[in-house]
DSSP file (Angstrom, degrees, kcal/mol; ACC not computed):
  #  RESIDUE AA STRUCTURE BP1 BP2  ACC     N-H-->O    O-->H-N    N-H-->O    O-->H-N    TCO  KAPPA ALPHA  PHI   PSI    X-CA   Y-CA   Z-CA
    1    1 A M     >        0   0    0      0, 0.0     4,-2.2     0, 0.0     5,-0.1   0.000 360.0 360.0 360.0 -44.5    2.5   43.7   27.0
    2    2 A I  H  >  +     0   0    0      1,-0.2     4,-2.9     2,-0.2     5,-0.2   0.894 360.0  54.4 -64.6 -38.5    5.0   41.2   25.6
    3    3 A R  H  > S+     0   0    0      1,-0.2     4,-2.7     2,-0.2    -1,-0.2   0.920 108.3  48.7 -60.8 -42.8    3.0   38.3   27.0
    4    4 A L  H  > S+     0   0    0      2,-0.2     4,-2.5     1,-0.2    -1,-0.2   0.903 111.6  49.6 -63.4 -40.9   -0.1   39.6   25.2
    5    5 A L  H  X S+     0   0    0     -4,-2.2     4,-2.5     2,-0.2    -2,-0.2   0.925 112.9  46.4 -64.4 -44.5    1.8   40.0   21.9
    6    6 A L  H  X S+     0   0    0     -4,-2.9     4,-2.7     2,-0.2    -2,-0.2   0.901 112.4  50.9 -64.1 -40.8    3.2   36.5   22.2
    7    7 A L  H  X S+     0   0    0     -4,-2.7     4,-2.3    -5,-0.2    -2,-0.2   0.904 111.0  48.5 -62.6 -41.3   -0.2   35.1   23.0
    8    8 A A  H  X S+     0   0    0     -4,-2.5     4,-2.3     2,-0.2    -2,-0.2   0.912 112.0  48.9 -65.3 -42.6   -1.7   36.9   20.0
    9    9 A L  H  X S+     0   0    0     -4,-2.5     4,-2.5     2,-0.2    -2,-0.2   0.918 111.6  49.0 -64.3 -43.0    1.1   35.5   17.8
   10   10 A C  H  X S+     0   0    0     -4,-2.7     4,-2.6     1,-0.2    -1,-0.2   0.900 110.4  51.4 -62.8 -40.2    0.6   32.0   19.1
   11   11 A S  H  X S+     0   0    0     -4,-2.3     4,-2.5     2,-0.2    -1,-0.2   0.913 110.2  48.9 -62.8 -42.3   -3.2   32.3   18.5
   12   12 A L  H  X S+     0   0    0     -4,-2.3     4,-2.2     2,-0.2    -2,-0.2   0.907 111.2  50.2 -63.9 -41.1   -2.6   33.5   14.9
   13   13 A C  H  X S+     0   0    0     -4,-2.5     4,-1.2     1,-0.2    -2,-0.2   0.929 112.2  46.8 -63.2 -44.1   -0.2   30.6   14.3
   14   14 A L  H  < S+     0   0    0     -4,-2.6     4,-0.3     1,-0.2     3,-0.2   0.887 111.5  51.1 -66.0 -37.8   -2.7   28.1   15.7
   15   15 A A  H >< S+     0   0    0     -4,-2.5     3,-1.3     1,-0.2     4,-0.2   0.880 108.1  53.2 -65.7 -36.5   -5.5   29.6   13.6
   16   16 A G  H >< S+     0   0    0     -4,-2.2     3,-0.8     1,-0.3    -1,-0.2   0.759 100.2  62.1 -69.1 -24.3   -3.3   29.3   10.5
   17   17 A C  T 3< S+     0   0    0     -4,-1.2    -1,-0.3     1,-0.2    -2,-0.2   0.541  79.5  88.4 -77.5  -5.6   -2.7   25.7   11.2
   18   18 A G  T <  S+     0   0    0     -3,-1.3     2,-1.6    -4,-0.3    -1,-0.2   0.814  74.1  69.2 -62.8 -30.7   -6.5   25.1   10.8
   19   19 A D  S <  S-     0   0    0     -3,-0.8    -1,-0.2    -4,-0.2     3,-0.1  -0.642  86.5-161.4 -90.3  81.5   -6.0   24.5    7.1
   20   20 A H        -     0   0    0     -2,-1.6     2,-0.1     1,-0.1    -2,-0.1   0.024  22.7 -94.3 -59.2 165.0   -4.2   21.2    7.4
   21   21 A D    >   -     0   0    0      1,-0.1     3,-0.6    -4,-0.1     4,-0.5  -0.367  43.6-101.5 -72.6 165.7   -2.1   19.7    4.7
   22   22 A L  G >  S+     0   0    0      1,-0.2     3,-1.6     2,-0.2    67,-0.5   0.907 117.4  57.4 -57.9 -46.8   -3.9   17.2    2.5
   23   23 A A  G 3  S+     0   0    0      1,-0.3    67,-2.4    66,-0.2    68,-0.4   0.827 110.5  43.1 -58.7 -34.2   -2.4   14.1    4.2
   24   24 A S  G <  S+     0   0    0     -3,-0.6    -1,-0.3    65,-0.2    -2,-0.2   0.404  85.6 117.9 -95.7   3.9   -3.8   15.0    7.6
   25   25 A S    <   -     0   0    0     -3,-1.6    64,-2.2    -4,-0.5     2,-0.3  -0.481  65.7-123.8 -69.2 139.8   -7.2   16.1    6.4
   26   26 A T  B     -A   88   0A   0     62,-0.2     2,-0.5    -2,-0.2    62,-0.3  -0.683  15.1-134.2 -90.3 137.6  -10.0   14.0    7.9
   27   27 A I        -     0   0    0     60,-3.4    59,-3.4    -2,-0.3     2,-0.6  -0.780  13.1-162.8 -91.3 128.6  -12.4   12.2    5.6
   28   28 A H        +     0   0    0     -2,-0.5    10,-0.3    57,-0.2     3,-0.1  -0.956  25.6 152.9-111.9 114.2  -16.1   12.5    6.5
   29   29 A A        +     0   0    0     -2,-0.6    56,-0.2    52,-0.2    55,-0.1  -0.135  18.8 130.0-138.8  38.8  -18.0    9.8    4.7
   30   30 A A  S    S+     0   0    0      1,-0.0     2,-0.3     2,-0.0    -1,-0.1   0.811  85.7  16.4 -64.9 -27.3  -21.1    8.9    6.7
   31   31 A S  S  > S-     0   0    0     -3,-0.1     4,-2.3     1,-0.1     5,-0.2  -0.917  82.6-109.8-138.5 165.5  -23.1    9.3    3.5
   32   32 A E  H  > S+     0   0    0     -2,-0.3     4,-2.4     1,-0.2     5,-0.2   0.897 120.1  50.4 -61.0 -40.7  -22.4    9.5   -0.3
   33   33 A E  H  > S+     0   0    0      2,-0.2     4,-2.6     1,-0.2    -1,-0.2   0.911 109.3  49.9 -65.6 -43.3  -23.3   13.2   -0.3
   34   34 A E  H  > S+     0   0    0      1,-0.2     4,-2.4     2,-0.2    -6,-0.2   0.904 112.4  47.6 -63.2 -41.1  -21.0   13.9    2.6
   35   35 A M  H  X S+     0   0    0     -4,-2.3     4,-2.6     2,-0.2    -2,-0.2   0.923 112.6  48.3 -66.5 -43.3  -18.1   12.1    1.0
   36   36 A A  H  X S+     0   0    0     -4,-2.4     4,-2.3     2,-0.2    -2,-0.2   0.902 112.6  49.0 -62.8 -41.2  -18.7   13.9   -2.4
   37   37 A S  H  X S+     0   0    0     -4,-2.6     4,-2.1     2,-0.2    -1,-0.2   0.912 112.1  48.2 -64.6 -42.9  -18.9   17.2   -0.6
   38   38 A G  H  X S+     0   0    0     -4,-2.4     4,-2.4   -10,-0.3    -2,-0.2   0.892 110.6  51.1 -64.4 -40.2  -15.7   16.5    1.3
   39   39 A R  H  X S+     0   0    0     -4,-2.6     4,-2.3     2,-0.2    -2,-0.2   0.908 110.0  50.1 -63.1 -42.3  -13.9   15.4   -1.9
   40   40 A A  H  X S+     0   0    0     -4,-2.3     4,-2.2     2,-0.2    -2,-0.2   0.888 110.1  50.7 -63.5 -39.5  -15.0   18.6   -3.7
   41   41 A D  H  X S+     0   0    0     -4,-2.1     4,-2.5     2,-0.2    -2,-0.2   0.917 110.2  48.9 -64.9 -43.2  -13.7   20.7   -0.7
   42   42 A L  H  X S+     0   0    0     -4,-2.4     4,-2.9     1,-0.2     5,-0.5   0.905 111.0  50.5 -62.4 -41.0  -10.3   18.9   -0.8
   43   43 A A  H  X S+     0   0    0     -4,-2.3     4,-1.8     1,-0.2    -1,-0.2   0.888 111.6  48.4 -64.1 -38.5  -10.1   19.4   -4.6
   44   44 A R  H  < S+     0   0    0     -4,-2.2    -2,-0.2     1,-0.2    -1,-0.2   0.913 118.0  40.4 -67.0 -42.2  -10.9   23.1   -4.1
   45   45 A R  H  < S+     0   0    0     -4,-2.5    -2,-0.2    -5,-0.1    -1,-0.2   0.862 134.3  16.6 -75.8 -37.0   -8.3   23.5   -1.3
   46   46 A F  H  < S-     0   0    0     -4,-2.9     4,-0.3    -5,-0.2    -3,-0.2   0.535 108.3-105.4-118.0  -9.8   -5.5   21.4   -2.8
   47   47 A G    ><  -     0   0    0     -4,-1.8     3,-0.8    -5,-0.5     4,-0.4   0.214  29.8 -94.3  91.1 143.9   -6.3   20.9   -6.5
   48   48 A P  G >  S+     0   0    0      0, 0.0     3,-1.2     0, 0.0    -1,-0.1   0.808 121.0  62.7 -63.3 -29.7   -7.6   17.8   -8.2
   49   49 A E  G >  S+     0   0    0      1,-0.3     3,-1.5     2,-0.2     4,-0.2   0.856  96.0  59.4 -64.2 -33.6   -4.1   16.7   -9.1
   50   50 A A  G <  S+     0   0    0     -3,-0.8     3,-0.3    -4,-0.3     4,-0.3   0.671  99.8  58.7 -69.0 -15.2   -3.1   16.4   -5.5
   51   51 A L  G <> S+     0   0    0     -3,-1.2     4,-3.1    -4,-0.4    -1,-0.3   0.322  72.1 104.3 -96.3   7.9   -6.0   13.8   -5.0
   52   52 A A  H <> S+     0   0    0     -3,-1.5     4,-2.1     1,-0.2     5,-0.2   0.926  84.4  42.4 -57.5 -49.3   -4.7   11.3   -7.6
   53   53 A A  H  > S+     0   0    0     -3,-0.3     4,-2.1    -4,-0.2    -1,-0.2   0.871 115.2  51.6 -66.7 -36.1   -3.4    8.8   -5.0
   54   54 A Y  H  > S+     0   0    0     -4,-0.3     4,-2.4     2,-0.2    -2,-0.2   0.922 108.9  50.1 -64.6 -45.0   -6.5    9.3   -2.8
   55   55 A D  H  X S+     0   0    0     -4,-3.1     4,-2.2     1,-0.2    -2,-0.2   0.904 110.7  49.2 -62.1 -42.0   -8.8    8.6   -5.8
   56   56 A V  H  X S+     0   0    0     -4,-2.1     4,-2.7    -5,-0.2    -1,-0.2   0.914 109.9  52.8 -61.7 -42.2   -6.9    5.4   -6.6
   57   57 A A  H  X S+     0   0    0     -4,-2.1     4,-2.3     1,-0.2    -2,-0.2   0.910 108.1  49.8 -60.7 -43.1   -7.2    4.4   -3.0
   58   58 A I  H  X S+     0   0    0     -4,-2.4     4,-1.8     2,-0.2    -1,-0.2   0.924 112.1  48.1 -62.3 -44.6  -10.9    4.9   -3.0
   59   59 A Q  H  X S+     0   0    0     -4,-2.2     4,-2.5     1,-0.2    -2,-0.2   0.913 111.6  50.2 -62.2 -42.7  -11.3    2.8   -6.2
   60   60 A E  H  X S+     0   0    0     -4,-2.7     4,-2.4     1,-0.2    -1,-0.2   0.878 107.6  53.1 -65.9 -37.6   -9.1    0.1   -4.8
   61   61 A L  H  X S+     0   0    0     -4,-2.3     4,-0.8     2,-0.2    -1,-0.2   0.868 110.3  48.3 -66.0 -34.6  -11.1   -0.1   -1.6
   62   62 A Q  H >X S+     0   0    0     -4,-1.8     4,-0.7     2,-0.2     3,-0.6   0.908 110.9  50.3 -70.4 -40.6  -14.3   -0.5   -3.6
   63   63 A L  H >X S+     0   0    0     -4,-2.5     3,-1.1     1,-0.2     4,-1.1   0.881 103.5  60.1 -61.9 -37.4  -12.6   -3.2   -5.7
   64   64 A A  H 3X S+     0   0    0     -4,-2.4     4,-1.1     1,-0.3    -1,-0.2   0.802  94.0  65.8 -61.7 -27.6  -11.6   -5.0   -2.5
   65   65 A G  H <<>S+     0   0    0     -4,-0.8     5,-2.7    -3,-0.6    -1,-0.3   0.853  95.3  56.6 -61.4 -34.4  -15.3   -5.2   -1.7
   66   66 A M  H X<5S+     0   0    0     -3,-1.1     3,-1.6    -4,-0.7    -1,-0.2   0.891 103.2  53.8 -64.3 -38.3  -15.7   -7.5   -4.6
   67   67 A D  H 3<5S+     0   0    0     -4,-1.1    -1,-0.2     1,-0.3    -2,-0.2   0.781 106.0  53.7 -66.1 -25.4  -13.1   -9.9   -3.2
   68   68 A R  T 3<5S-     0   0    0     -4,-1.1    -1,-0.3    -3,-0.2    -2,-0.2   0.352 126.0-103.4 -89.6   6.0  -15.1   -9.9    0.1
   69   69 A G  T < 5S+     0   0    0     -3,-1.6     2,-0.9     1,-0.2    -3,-0.2   0.621  71.2 146.6  86.7  13.4  -18.2  -11.0   -1.9
   70   70 A V      < +     0   0    0     -5,-2.7    -1,-0.2     1,-0.2    -2,-0.1  -0.751  21.5 179.0 -85.3 107.6  -20.0   -7.6   -2.0
   71   71 A A        +     0   0    0     -2,-0.9     2,-0.2    -3,-0.1    -1,-0.2   0.927  50.0  75.2 -81.5 -47.4  -21.7   -7.8   -5.4
   72   72 A A  S  > S-     0   0    0      1,-0.1     4,-2.3     2,-0.0     5,-0.2  -0.456  72.5-137.7 -76.3 137.0  -23.7   -4.6   -5.7
   73   73 A A  H  > S+     0   0    0      1,-0.2     4,-2.5     2,-0.2     5,-0.2   0.881 105.4  53.5 -59.0 -40.0  -21.7   -1.4   -6.5
   74   74 A A  H  > S+     0   0    0      1,-0.2     4,-2.1     2,-0.2    -1,-0.2   0.878 109.2  48.9 -64.2 -37.0  -23.8    0.6   -4.0
   75   75 A D  H  > S+     0   0    0      2,-0.2     4,-2.4     1,-0.2    -2,-0.2   0.880 110.7  50.3 -69.6 -38.1  -23.0   -1.9   -1.3
   76   76 A R  H  X S+     0   0    0     -4,-2.3     4,-2.5     2,-0.2    -2,-0.2   0.909 110.8  49.7 -64.9 -41.3  -19.3   -1.8   -2.1
   77   77 A A  H  X S+     0   0    0     -4,-2.5     4,-2.6     2,-0.2    -2,-0.2   0.909 111.5  48.7 -63.8 -41.6  -19.4    2.1   -2.0
   78   78 A A  H  X S+     0   0    0     -4,-2.1     4,-2.1     2,-0.2    -2,-0.2   0.908 111.6  49.1 -64.7 -41.8  -21.2    1.9    1.4
   79   79 A A  H  X S+     0   0    0     -4,-2.4     4,-1.6     2,-0.2    -2,-0.2   0.900 111.7  49.7 -63.8 -40.5  -18.6   -0.6    2.7
   80   80 A M  H  X S+     0   0    0     -4,-2.5     4,-2.3     1,-0.2     5,-0.2   0.926 109.3  51.2 -63.8 -44.6  -15.8    1.6    1.5
   81   81 A R  H  X S+     0   0    0     -4,-2.6     4,-2.1     1,-0.2    -1,-0.2   0.883 107.5  53.7 -61.1 -37.6  -17.3    4.7    3.1
   82   82 A E  H  < S+     0   0    0     -4,-2.1    -1,-0.2     1,-0.2    -2,-0.2   0.883 110.3  47.9 -63.2 -37.8  -17.6    2.8    6.4
   83   83 A I  H  < S+     0   0    0     -4,-1.6    -2,-0.2     1,-0.2    -1,-0.2   0.908 119.0  37.1 -68.4 -42.8  -13.9    2.0    6.2
   84   84 A V  H >< S+     0   0    0     -4,-2.3     3,-2.4    -5,-0.1   -57,-0.3   0.686  83.4 116.4 -89.7 -18.7  -12.7    5.5    5.4
   85   85 A D  T 3< S+     0   0    0     -4,-2.1   -57,-0.2     1,-0.3     3,-0.1  -0.293  89.1   7.2 -58.4 124.4  -15.1    7.6    7.5
   86   86 A G  T 3  S+     0   0    0    -59,-3.4    -1,-0.3     1,-0.3     2,-0.2   0.346 103.6 116.2  87.8  -5.4  -13.1    9.5   10.2
   87   87 A K    <   -     0   0    0     -3,-2.4   -60,-3.4   -60,-0.2    -1,-0.3  -0.525  68.7-105.7 -91.3 161.8   -9.7    8.6    8.8
   88   88 A T  B  >  -A   26   0A   0    -62,-0.3     4,-2.3    -2,-0.2   -62,-0.2  -0.411  30.4-109.8 -78.7 162.3   -7.1   10.9    7.4
   89   89 A V  H  > S+     0   0    0    -64,-2.2     4,-2.8   -67,-0.5   -66,-0.2   0.918 120.9  51.5 -56.8 -43.8   -6.4   11.2    3.7
   90   90 A R  H  > S+     0   0    0    -67,-2.4     4,-2.7     1,-0.2    -1,-0.2   0.908 108.4  50.2 -63.9 -41.0   -3.0    9.5    4.3
   91   91 A A  H  > S+     0   0    0    -68,-0.4     4,-2.4     2,-0.2    -1,-0.2   0.903 112.5  47.7 -62.7 -40.2   -4.6    6.6    6.2
   92   92 A V  H  X S+     0   0    0     -4,-2.3     4,-2.9     2,-0.2     5,-0.2   0.912 111.0  51.6 -65.6 -42.7   -7.1    6.1    3.4
   93   93 A E  H  X S+     0   0    0     -4,-2.8     4,-2.9     2,-0.2     5,-0.3   0.932 111.1  47.5 -59.8 -45.4   -4.3    6.2    0.8
   94   94 A I  H  X S+     0   0    0     -4,-2.7     4,-2.2     2,-0.2     5,-0.2   0.939 113.6  46.9 -63.0 -47.0   -2.3    3.6    2.7
   95   95 A L  H  X S+     0   0    0     -4,-2.4     4,-2.0     1,-0.2    -1,-0.2   0.930 115.6  46.1 -59.6 -45.2   -5.3    1.3    3.1
   96   96 A G  H  X S+     0   0    0     -4,-2.9     4,-2.1     1,-0.2    -2,-0.2   0.897 113.4  47.2 -66.5 -41.3   -6.3    1.7   -0.5
   97   97 A W  H  X S+     0   0    0     -4,-2.9     4,-2.4    -5,-0.2    -1,-0.2   0.793 109.5  54.1 -74.8 -26.2   -2.8    1.2   -1.8
   98   98 A Q  H  X S+     0   0    0     -4,-2.2     4,-2.4    -5,-0.3    -1,-0.2   0.899 109.3  49.0 -67.1 -40.0   -2.3   -1.9    0.4
   99   99 A A  H  X S+     0   0    0     -4,-2.0     4,-2.5    -5,-0.2    -2,-0.2   0.889 110.3  51.6 -63.6 -38.4   -5.5   -3.2   -1.2
  100  100 A R  H  X S+     0   0    0     -4,-2.1     4,-2.9     2,-0.2     5,-0.2   0.930 109.0  49.9 -63.0 -45.5   -4.0   -2.4   -4.6
  101  101 A R  H  X S+     0   0    0     -4,-2.4     4,-2.5     1,-0.2    -2,-0.2   0.926 111.8  48.2 -59.2 -45.1   -0.8   -4.3   -3.7
  102  102 A T  H  X S+     0   0    0     -4,-2.4     4,-2.0     2,-0.2    -1,-0.2   0.916 112.5  48.5 -61.8 -44.4   -2.9   -7.3   -2.6
  103  103 A R  H  X S+     0   0    0     -4,-2.5     4,-2.4     1,-0.2    -2,-0.2   0.932 112.6  47.9 -62.4 -46.1   -5.0   -7.2   -5.8
  104  104 A L  H  X S+     0   0    0     -4,-2.9     4,-2.7     1,-0.2    -2,-0.2   0.893 109.1  53.4 -64.1 -39.6   -1.9   -6.9   -8.0
  105  105 A Q  H  X S+     0   0    0     -4,-2.5     4,-2.1    -5,-0.2    -1,-0.2   0.908 110.6  47.9 -61.1 -41.0   -0.2   -9.8   -6.2
  106  106 A G  H  X S+     0   0    0     -4,-2.0     4,-2.2     2,-0.2    -2,-0.2   0.909 112.3  48.1 -65.3 -42.4   -3.2  -12.0   -6.8
  107  107 A E  H  X S+     0   0    0     -4,-2.4     4,-2.8     2,-0.2     5,-0.2   0.887 110.1  52.3 -66.9 -38.1   -3.4  -11.1  -10.5
  108  108 A I  H  X S+     0   0    0     -4,-2.7     4,-2.5     2,-0.2    -1,-0.2   0.920 109.3  50.1 -62.0 -43.0    0.3  -11.7  -10.9
  109  109 A K  H  X S+     0   0    0     -4,-2.1     4,-1.8    -5,-0.2    -2,-0.2   0.924 112.4  47.2 -61.1 -44.6   -0.1  -15.1   -9.4
  110  110 A E  H  X S+     0   0    0     -4,-2.2     4,-2.1     1,-0.2    -2,-0.2   0.932 114.9  44.4 -63.6 -46.7   -3.1  -15.9  -11.7
  111  111 A F  H  X S+     0   0    0     -4,-2.8     4,-2.7     1,-0.2    -1,-0.2   0.845 109.9  55.9 -70.2 -32.1   -1.3  -14.7  -14.9
  112  112 A A  H  X S+     0   0    0     -4,-2.5     4,-2.6    -5,-0.2    -1,-0.2   0.898 108.5  48.6 -63.9 -39.2    1.9  -16.5  -13.9
  113  113 A A  H  X S+     0   0    0     -4,-1.8     4,-2.3     2,-0.2    -2,-0.2   0.910 112.0  48.7 -66.4 -42.1   -0.1  -19.8  -13.7
  114  114 A L  H  X S+     0   0    0     -4,-2.1     4,-2.5     2,-0.2    -2,-0.2   0.928 113.1  47.7 -61.6 -44.5   -1.7  -19.1  -17.1
  115  115 A L  H  X S+     0   0    0     -4,-2.7     4,-2.8     2,-0.2     5,-0.2   0.920 110.2  51.7 -63.7 -44.0    1.7  -18.4  -18.6
  116  116 A E  H  X S+     0   0    0     -4,-2.6     4,-2.1     1,-0.2    -1,-0.2   0.915 111.1  48.7 -58.5 -43.6    3.3  -21.5  -17.1
  117  117 A H  H  X S+     0   0    0     -4,-2.3     4,-2.2     1,-0.2    -2,-0.2   0.932 113.6  45.7 -61.9 -46.7    0.5  -23.6  -18.5
  118  118 A D  H  X S+     0   0    0     -4,-2.5     4,-2.5     2,-0.2    -2,-0.2   0.847 110.5  53.2 -70.0 -33.3    0.8  -22.1  -21.9
  119  119 A L  H  X S+     0   0    0     -4,-2.8     4,-2.3     2,-0.2    -1,-0.2   0.904 110.3  48.3 -65.7 -39.9    4.6  -22.4  -21.9
  120  120 A A  H  X S+     0   0    0     -4,-2.1     4,-2.4    -5,-0.2    -2,-0.2   0.894 111.5  50.4 -64.9 -39.4    4.2  -26.1  -21.1
  121  121 A L  H  X S+     0   0    0     -4,-2.2     4,-2.0     2,-0.2    -2,-0.2   0.901 109.5  50.8 -64.7 -41.0    1.7  -26.4  -23.9
  122  122 A R  H  < S+     0   0    0     -4,-2.5     4,-0.5     1,-0.2    -2,-0.2   0.915 112.0  46.9 -62.4 -43.1    4.0  -24.7  -26.3
  123  123 A E  H >< S+     0   0    0     -4,-2.3     3,-0.7     1,-0.2     4,-0.4   0.898 111.9  51.0 -65.1 -40.1    6.8  -27.0  -25.3
  124  124 A K  H 3< S+     0   0    0     -4,-2.4     3,-0.3     1,-0.2    -1,-0.2   0.844 118.2  37.3 -65.8 -34.8    4.6  -30.1  -25.6
  125  125 A T  T 3X S+     0   0    0     -4,-2.0     4,-1.4     1,-0.2     3,-0.4   0.323  86.0 102.8-101.2   7.5    3.4  -29.1  -29.1
  126  126 A A  T <4 S+     0   0    0     -3,-0.7     4,-0.2    -4,-0.5     3,-0.2   0.878  79.4  52.4 -60.3 -39.4    6.7  -27.7  -30.4
  127  127 A A  T  4 S+     0   0    0     -4,-0.4    -1,-0.2    -3,-0.3    -2,-0.1   0.841 118.6  35.4 -67.3 -33.2    7.5  -30.8  -32.5
  128  128 A T  T  4 S-     0   0    0     -3,-0.4    -1,-0.2    -4,-0.2    -2,-0.2   0.504 128.8 -86.8 -99.1  -5.6    4.1  -30.7  -34.3
  129  129 A G     <  -     0   0    0     -4,-1.4     2,-0.2    -3,-0.2    -3,-0.2   0.557  36.0-114.2 100.9 110.8    3.9  -26.9  -34.4
  130  130 A T        -     0   0    0     -4,-0.2    -8,-0.1     1,-0.1    -4,-0.0  -0.531  38.2-109.6 -74.7 137.4    2.4  -24.7  -31.7
  131  131 A S     >  -     0   0    0     -2,-0.2     4,-2.0     1,-0.1     3,-0.3  -0.307  17.4-122.8 -67.7 151.2   -0.7  -22.9  -32.7
  132  132 A Q  H  > S+     0   0    0      1,-0.2     4,-2.9     2,-0.2     5,-0.3   0.817 111.4  63.0 -61.8 -31.3   -0.6  -19.2  -33.3
  133  133 A T  H  > S+     0   0    0      2,-0.2     4,-2.3     1,-0.2    -1,-0.2   0.930 105.3  44.1 -60.5 -45.6   -3.3  -18.8  -30.6
  134  134 A V  H  > S+     0   0    0     -3,-0.3     4,-2.4     2,-0.2    -2,-0.2   0.907 113.3  51.4 -66.3 -41.8   -1.1  -20.3  -28.0
  135  135 A I  H  X S+     0   0    0     -4,-2.0     4,-2.2     1,-0.2    -2,-0.2   0.926 112.6  45.4 -61.8 -45.0    1.9  -18.1  -29.1
  136  136 A H  H  X S+     0   0    0     -4,-2.9     4,-2.7     1,-0.2    -1,-0.2   0.881 111.1  53.3 -65.9 -38.3   -0.3  -15.0  -29.0
  137  137 A R  H  X S+     0   0    0     -4,-2.3     4,-2.8    -5,-0.3    -2,-0.2   0.914 108.6  49.9 -62.9 -42.1   -1.7  -15.9  -25.6
  138  138 A I  H  X S+     0   0    0     -4,-2.4     4,-2.5     2,-0.2    -2,-0.2   0.929 111.4  48.5 -61.4 -45.9    1.9  -16.3  -24.3
  139  139 A E  H  X S+     0   0    0     -4,-2.2     4,-2.3     1,-0.2    -2,-0.2   0.921 113.3  47.3 -61.1 -44.0    2.9  -12.9  -25.7
  140  140 A N  H  X S+     0   0    0     -4,-2.7     4,-2.8     2,-0.2     5,-0.2   0.914 111.7  49.9 -64.0 -43.1   -0.2  -11.3  -24.1
  141  141 A E  H  X S+     0   0    0     -4,-2.8     4,-2.6     1,-0.2    -1,-0.2   0.892 110.7  50.0 -64.0 -39.0    0.4  -13.0  -20.8
  142  142 A Q  H  X S+     0   0    0     -4,-2.5     4,-2.2     2,-0.2    -1,-0.2   0.912 112.4  47.6 -65.0 -41.7    4.0  -11.9  -20.7
  143  143 A D  H  X S+     0   0    0     -4,-2.3     4,-2.2     2,-0.2    -2,-0.2   0.926 113.5  47.3 -63.4 -45.2    2.9   -8.3  -21.5
  144  144 A I  H  X S+     0   0    0     -4,-2.8     4,-2.9     1,-0.2     5,-0.2   0.915 111.5  50.9 -64.4 -42.9    0.2   -8.3  -18.9
  145  145 A L  H  X S+     0   0    0     -4,-2.6     4,-2.6     2,-0.2    -1,-0.2   0.903 109.1  51.4 -61.6 -41.0    2.6   -9.7  -16.3
  146  146 A A  H  X S+     0   0    0     -4,-2.2     4,-2.0     2,-0.2    -1,-0.2   0.922 112.6  45.9 -61.6 -43.5    5.2   -7.1  -17.1
  147  147 A K  H  X S+     0   0    0     -4,-2.2     4,-2.7     2,-0.2    -2,-0.2   0.929 113.0  49.3 -65.6 -45.1    2.6   -4.3  -16.6
  148  148 A L  H  X S+     0   0    0     -4,-2.9     4,-2.4     1,-0.2    -2,-0.2   0.896 111.4  49.6 -61.6 -40.4    1.2   -5.9  -13.4
  149  149 A R  H  X S+     0   0    0     -4,-2.6     4,-2.3     2,-0.2    -1,-0.2   0.877 110.7  50.2 -66.9 -36.9    4.8   -6.2  -12.0
  150  150 A R  H  X S+     0   0    0     -4,-2.0     4,-2.2    -5,-0.2    -2,-0.2   0.938 112.2  47.0 -64.3 -46.4    5.5   -2.5  -12.9
  151  151 A L  H  X S+     0   0    0     -4,-2.7     4,-2.3     1,-0.2    -2,-0.2   0.880 111.5  51.5 -63.0 -38.5    2.3   -1.4  -11.2
  152  152 A L  H  X S+     0   0    0     -4,-2.4     4,-2.8     2,-0.2    -1,-0.2   0.916 108.8  51.0 -64.1 -42.9    3.1   -3.5   -8.1
  153  153 A G  H  X S+     0   0    0     -4,-2.3     4,-2.4     1,-0.2    -2,-0.2   0.901 110.1  49.5 -60.5 -41.4    6.5   -1.9   -8.0
  154  154 A E  H  X S+     0   0    0     -4,-2.2     4,-2.4     2,-0.2    -1,-0.2   0.902 111.6  48.7 -64.4 -41.1    5.0    1.5   -8.1
  155  155 A A  H  X S+     0   0    0     -4,-2.3     4,-2.7     2,-0.2     5,-0.2   0.926 111.9  48.9 -64.6 -44.3    2.5    0.6   -5.3
  156  156 A E  H  X S+     0   0    0     -4,-2.8     4,-2.7     1,-0.2    -2,-0.2   0.910 111.5  50.0 -60.6 -42.9    5.4   -0.8   -3.2
  157  157 A Q  H  X S+     0   0    0     -4,-2.4     4,-2.4     2,-0.2    -2,-0.2   0.919 111.8  47.3 -63.3 -44.2    7.4    2.3   -3.8
  158  158 A R  H  X S+     0   0    0     -4,-2.4     4,-2.2     2,-0.2    -2,-0.2   0.937 113.7  47.3 -63.5 -47.0    4.5    4.6   -2.8
  159  159 A L  H  X S+     0   0    0     -4,-2.7     4,-2.4     1,-0.2    -2,-0.2   0.906 111.8  50.5 -61.8 -41.6    3.7    2.6    0.3
  160  160 A H  H  X S+     0   0    0     -4,-2.7     4,-2.0    -5,-0.2     6,-0.3   0.909 109.1  52.4 -62.3 -41.4    7.4    2.6    1.3
  161  161 A G  H  <>S+     0   0    0     -4,-2.4     5,-1.7     1,-0.2     4,-0.3   0.900 111.3  46.0 -61.5 -41.3    7.5    6.3    0.9
  162  162 A W  H ><5S+     0   0    0     -4,-2.2     3,-0.9     1,-0.2    -1,-0.2   0.888 112.2  50.5 -69.0 -38.4    4.6    6.9    3.1
  163  163 A Q  H 3<5S+     0   0    0     -4,-2.4    -2,-0.2     1,-0.2    -1,-0.2   0.806 110.2  50.1 -70.7 -28.2    5.9    4.5    5.8
  164  164 A S  T 3<5S-     0   0    0     -4,-2.0    -1,-0.2    -5,-0.2    -2,-0.2   0.471 120.7-108.5 -87.9  -0.8    9.3    6.2    5.8
  165  165 A G  T < 5S+     0   0    0     -3,-0.9    -3,-0.2     1,-0.3    -4,-0.1   0.386  77.9 128.6  92.4  -4.6    7.6    9.6    6.2
  166  166 A A      < -     0   0    0     -5,-1.7    -1,-0.3    -6,-0.3    -2,-0.1  -0.397  57.6-133.2 -78.1 162.3    8.3   10.8    2.7
  167  167 A N        -     0   0    0     -3,-0.1    -5,-0.1    -2,-0.1    -9,-0.1  -0.790  23.1-156.6-116.7  86.1    5.5   12.2    0.4
  168  168 A P        -     0   0    0      0, 0.0   -10,-0.0     0, 0.0    -6,-0.0  -0.294  21.7-112.8 -63.2 146.2    5.9   10.5   -2.9
  169  169 A T              0   0    0      1,-0.1  -119,-0.0  -116,-0.0   -11,-0.0  -0.461 360.0 360.0 -78.1 152.2    4.5   12.4   -5.8
  170  170 A P              0   0    0      0, 0.0    -1,-0.1     0, 0.0   -12,-0.0   0.512 360.0 360.0 -63.8 360.0    1.5   10.9   -7.7
């Protein structure tokens, strides 16, 4: 009798584990419709706010397609679906946020080069008067670099949290 009771309790516990947490939920993305349906199901089960990091990851994976030379948006979406199909939400988040980190590092490098050029131009023209255009460009580049570095820091922090087993909040 006790064995039957324990077996019943174990069965109930295992059945209750069927509704996995968000991070271990599997993404099914063989088609656009299947992915949209799965996303809607995740939003219903966990709330749309819980999908913020996942949504960013999906966008970043599509943007990464542009870096690989995939021009058409539909082709980028298909390539992204191929990457994420069958993976867990957490695996998709990690892949997407790694792509975000890579993109931000590239943008920081580009803007740092622009800023370096404009700072040299300002120094070169200081005696004769640097144009307001160059001064404004320097200010804009500094602002953009600060924002990109902040976003990179946030991405690094999120990735570190996932790698250490923590679940950072969106």
